[in-house]
N, C-alpha and C positions, 0 to 999 in steps of 0.2 A: 518444446525447448530445442531452440538453436542455436548454432554456432555464432559467434561475432563475427561478420566481415568488415569491409572495409565501406561498405555502404548501408549497415549499421546507425542507425540514429534515434537520439534517445529522445522519446516526448517529453511536455512541458512538467509535470510533475515525478520525470525520473525514470528511471528502466530498474528493472530486476536481473541479475543476473548472477550466477553461478558459479560456485569455484569447483573446478574438476578434481582437485584434491579430497575436502573435504563435506563437499556440499552444502555449504550454508552460503546463506542469501545473501547480496548486498546491492546498495543502492548508489547508483551513478547519474550524473547530469549529464554526463558529455562521454564519448567515447574519443577524445582526442588524445588518447595516448598507447602505446603501445607494449607494456609492458604494467602488470599491478600488482600489488603484494595482498592477498587474501586479511582481510581483519582478524578474522577467527583462527584461522592454521599459520598463519604468518609466512605460506609458501608464496612466492614470487611466481607469476604465471604469464605469460604472454596476451597478449589480447584474442588472438586467435584459437586460444584452448577454454576460456571461457565460455558458459551459454547462458543465453536471451532467455528470460523467464518470462513467461505472460502475468500479468497482475491475479489474473484466475487462479495460476499455480499456485501460489506464494499461499500460504496460511493467513489471515486477517492480526491475526495477531503482530506474526512479523510484520508485516507490514506498517503497522502502528510503530514499534519498537523502533523500525529506523527513520522515521520520520513523515511519515506520506499518509495524506489522508486516508477514509475509512468508509465506505458506508455499506452497512448491512439494511436487508429487507426482508418482509414480510408483510405479504400481500401488500395493501395502499400504505402500509403504516414503513416511515423509515426513518433512519439512525444514523448522525453520521461525527465521526471523531477526527479533530485536523491541529496538529499537535502547533503551538504557538509558542516557540522560545521551551520553559520548563515545563507551561503548563500545556492542557488541551482543550481545543472549543470543543463541546458535546454540545449538537443540533439535534430533535427531531419532528416528527410532523407526521402529515399527512399528506399526500400529490399523488397526481399522477409519474408515469414512467416518462414522461418527457421534461426535460430542464425546464423550459419554462411555465408548468404547471409546477413546479415543486416548491413552491412559493409560498405554501400553507405551514410556517414554521411554527409551533407550537412553544419551544423554548430552546433557550441557548445560555449555556453556563459556560465558564471557566472550572474547571479542576483538575489535580494532579493527573500526572502520567498513570501512575500507580489506579486510581481508581478507573481511570478510561480502559487499560488493560483488565481490570474488575469485570467493567461492564461488557465491554465486546467479549470477552470467556461469558460471561452469562447468556450476552442474546445468541452465542454461537450452541450454548445446551438447549436453548429455545428453540432452535431449528432456525434464525435466521440468517438467510441467506446473502452472500456477497451481491453487490446491485450489479444486475446483468450486463451493464453498461461498464463495467469497470472503473469507473471515474468516481473521486472520495468528493468532488464539491458541487456546492447545489448553487 
């Protein structure tokens, strides 16, 4: 975890920041603010006090709850959940670790957020890991 500076930039999918008071994680898409109220504890915190979290430091369930895509992998198999409004698009398949080789999709369905959270939890219990590249899109 690193503290946010004036040079910190958010990636296209958004950045995860951690509150210094309650340690809760939030998702932001830009850093053009000087103070932000924590969505969890309600405390107003200056930008320089927030810490920037790498995607690998955040629980996959939290990432999905915040509305960001999650990709889990077990060997050559992968599964991706992409929030789409009030539903989640669930995709799974096999393929290489390079994005251009990940086009062997075996299934794509729309499910509710609750079902997606249960699926991610089940995959984690079976030992699946976050995709090493930290990206959630295919």
